[in-house]
C-alpha positions as CSV (number, residue, x, y, z in Angstrom):
1,M,15.5,-2.7,21.3
2,A,15.1,-5.9,23.2
3,K,18.2,-7.8,24.3
4,G,19.1,-10.5,21.8
5,G,17.7,-8.8,18.6
6,P,15.3,-6.2,17.3
7,S,11.8,-6.1,18.7
8,F,8.7,-6.3,16.5
9,S,7.6,-3.0,15.0
10,I,4.2,-2.7,13.3
11,D,5.5,0.3,11.4
12,R,8.4,-1.6,10.0
13,W,6.3,-4.6,9.2
14,L,3.8,-2.5,7.3
15,R,6.6,-0.8,5.3
16,L,8.2,-4.1,4.4
17,N,4.9,-5.8,3.4
18,A,3.1,-2.9,1.8
19,M,3.5,-4.1,-1.8
20,W,1.4,-7.2,-1.3
21,L,-0.7,-5.9,1.5
22,L,-2.0,-2.8,-0.2
23,P,-3.3,-4.4,-3.4
24,A,-5.0,-7.2,-1.4
25,L,-6.7,-4.6,0.8
26,V,-7.8,-2.6,-2.2
27,A,-9.3,-5.7,-3.8
28,L,-11.0,-6.6,-0.5
29,S,-12.6,-3.2,-0.2
30,V,-13.8,-3.2,-3.8
31,A,-15.3,-6.7,-3.1
32,A,-17.0,-5.3,0.0
33,S,-18.4,-2.4,-2.1
34,V,-19.8,-4.9,-4.7
35,I,-21.4,-7.0,-2.0
36,G,-22.8,-3.8,-0.4
37,V,-24.4,-2.8,-3.7
38,L,-25.9,-6.3,-4.2
39,G,-27.0,-6.4,-0.6
40,A,-28.7,-3.0,-0.8
41,W,-30.3,-4.0,-4.1
42,V,-31.8,-7.2,-2.6
43,V,-33.1,-5.4,0.5
44,A,-34.4,-2.2,-1.3
45,Y,-36.1,-3.9,-4.2
46,D,-37.0,-7.2,-2.6
47,S,-35.3,-8.9,-5.5
48,P,-36.8,-12.1,-6.9
49,V,-33.2,-13.3,-7.3
50,E,-32.4,-15.5,-4.3
51,L,-29.0,-14.5,-3.3
52,L,-28.9,-16.5,-0.1
53,F,-25.5,-15.3,1.0
54,L,-26.8,-11.7,0.9
55,K,-30.0,-12.2,2.9
56,P,-28.2,-12.0,6.3
57,L,-26.8,-8.6,5.3
58,D,-30.2,-7.1,5.7
59,G,-29.6,-3.3,6.3
60,W,-25.8,-3.7,6.5
61,G,-25.5,-3.6,2.7
62,Y,-25.4,0.2,2.7
63,W,-22.7,0.3,5.3
64,M,-20.6,-2.2,3.4
65,L,-21.1,-0.1,0.3
66,F,-20.0,3.1,2.0
67,L,-17.1,1.7,4.0
68,G,-15.9,-0.5,1.1
69,A,-15.9,2.5,-1.3
70,L,-14.2,4.7,1.3
71,A,-11.5,2.1,2.0
72,A,-10.9,1.6,-1.7
73,L,-10.4,5.3,-2.2
74,V,-8.0,5.7,0.7
75,L,-6.0,2.6,0.0
76,G,-6.0,3.3,-3.7
77,F,-4.5,6.7,-3.0
78,Y,-1.9,5.2,-0.7
79,L,-1.0,2.5,-3.3
80,A,-0.6,5.2,-6.0
81,E,1.6,7.2,-3.7
82,R,3.8,4.2,-3.0
83,I,4.1,3.4,-6.7
84,S,5.1,7.0,-7.4
85,M,7.8,6.9,-4.7
86,Q,9.1,3.6,-6.2
87,R,9.3,5.2,-9.7
88,E,11.1,8.3,-8.3
89,L,13.6,6.2,-6.4
90,N,14.2,4.0,-9.4
91,G,14.9,7.1,-11.5
92,Y,17.5,8.3,-9.0
93,L,19.1,4.8,-8.6
94,T,19.4,4.1,-12.4
95,S,21.1,7.4,-13.0
96,A,24.8,7.2,-13.7
97,S,25.3,10.8,-12.5
98,K,27.0,11.1,-9.2
99,A,26.2,14.9,-9.1
100,K,22.5,14.2,-9.5
101,F,22.7,11.5,-6.8
102,L,24.5,13.8,-4.3
103,A,22.1,16.7,-5.0
104,N,19.1,14.4,-4.1
105,L,20.7,12.3,-1.4
106,D,18.4,13.4,1.3
107,R,15.3,12.6,-0.8
108,I,16.9,9.2,-1.9
109,E,17.6,8.2,1.7
110,E,14.0,9.2,2.7
111,L,12.5,7.2,-0.1
112,G,14.7,4.2,0.7
113,W,13.6,4.3,4.3
114,R,9.9,4.8,3.5
115,L,9.9,1.9,1.0
116,G,12.0,-0.3,3.3
117,G,13.6,-3.7,2.7
118,A,15.2,-4.2,-0.7
119,Y,15.0,-0.4,-1.5
120,E,17.2,0.4,1.5
121,K,19.7,-2.1,0.4
122,R,19.7,-0.7,-3.2
123,V,20.4,2.8,-1.8
124,I,23.3,1.5,0.3
125,A,24.6,-0.4,-2.8
126,K,24.4,2.8,-4.9
127,K,26.3,4.8,-2.2
128,G,29.0,2.1,-2.3
129,E,29.1,2.3,-6.1
130,F,29.8,6.1,-5.8
131,K,32.2,5.4,-2.9
132,L,30.2,7.5,-0.4
133,K,30.2,7.0,3.3
134,W,27.0,5.9,5.0
């Protein structure tokens, strides 16, 4: 920690901004895959269609296709995992059972930390609702 306040942490920034960053990166990687397919098609078949913005790709279309598809798969998996964690945490936080909450407290705290931001605050508020020390 720097004097005068918390220092910048890339890990924390990613956790706090993942819900808008992940879908944007998935969309970008899908777009790169589509451009890669079109670029490979223009180069491979010497297409009569003049797609001027694809001509500079030349042989890079295959790389864009491969890397875009790979990134879409990895980021899509990560996005699905994050949505799954949100649903699991929401299930715990909407429960009125204190026993269920206490039985899963370690998992709830882990999910709140991993999801960051508002989810951490919701976990703290739920602990306060059940009059637990944190």
